[in-house]
Phi, psi and omega in degrees: 000134179293125179273143180244147171219154181237124180233147180235115178273122186251122185271130182288149179302129177084356186291328183294339180277352181279157177300150181300326180295321179295321177298320182295331182270354181296125177284132178245122178259140176271138180240122183238107174271147175301142179287094177275336180229183175291171187299315179301318179291321178299316179293320180298325180284310191275330184305307181293328179294313181295324177297316180296315180299319179298316182292319184283327184272338187076010179246118186282126179246147179233127181282128180226113180230147178268175179296326178229169177300321180295322178296316180299316179294328177298321176299319181297312182293334177276005178061037178266359180224162184242338176231145180220161167235099195202160167232030182260010189239023184253003176289159183306317181291317182284335175302330182288347183285346172090015177290140183238134178284135173230351181193174175205173179264148177297162180131160181291161173297155184253153173241142171289143180221150172243123186223155172235167175294152186300333181267008180288144176284348183284130183231354178225157178297326182298333179288350178273356181304127180070009180263160175284132176228131187259140178228162176296313181183165184291345180269351182293116184287297183291325185273343178233302187296319180293310176298320181296324178297320178296317179297316180296319179297332179268356181077023178265119185255098179265158172269102184285126177246130182252120186270343179106323174204169188289326177301317180292326178296315177298321180297319179293323177296315180295329180279358179081016181274355177210155181273336183209167179230144171256132184201195173241162188301320182294319181290321178294315178297318180295320180294321177297316182294317184281321187256347181074015180273128181262137178246157167250113181277121182272334184201144178226137183272182169291174185271146175224141174297152179290186186306151183251141167280127185223153179236145176288153177294347179285340185276137181296150178303320180300313182290321177299316181298319181294316180293316180300315181296321180295318177296311188290328181267356188304316184288350182271352175257151182299315181293316180296317180297321179294319179297315179299317180299311182294320179295316180296317180295331181293339180242009177079022178269167175305126183296340180267007181297138177206189187249145181236160173289144177210164179227172179301327182298333180293346184247023179297334179299328177295316182292325176295323177300310183294334180291337184239350185289152175302147183302331185296340182244009179278000000 
């Protein structure tokens, strides 16, 4: 399948006044966030944030996202990007790639959930055996790998359908194309609040921190520090806080959402999951 990507080159303030030779030597880093929403919403959220980070840090970033979450992660694994917002890099094999956590977004820890519509006759996980169940994509950690591990441990064999993003997964459930959905607690709660759709949650996992801001080992310490500081301090400036508020509201997130400092140790729960999960979801 032909993979698609969308990139936005963001010009730093004052850069046009620099000599053309200096522009040619400017290092441009690609930033790939996991597709939490469809492409228009993902771009609406991240474009203004990345522009602000580029201007404040002096490090030029370019947004690069794939058509689906799996496509975006494929760019990361192919070493085509230098910064990510992801939780797809904590498996034993991917841990070896050298990505380092430097931040995360505010918000409660998330739980993986398996849910059906409130009017569904299904009330147990065992009733999903041999049924279609929709997920955003095979790379979704909390929304796919965690629920799928529970199903496998229970001997429940569902037909996994991948919709490409969580909005599309909910749409397929509503259209009757699947009996259940795998997602995370925040997205299910948010969809209920915005759309008025009621779910019956059949199972909830332990808690995991949300996506991590991470840098490739290829990026200099100086540049990582500058980008990290810009993310972490963004909400403390009037301009940055306004951008975060508007971006968050554009996708239905808490208007006070912002970024915090984080380290690899904050994501040890992911590594514990992989240590015990069935091989099929590692």
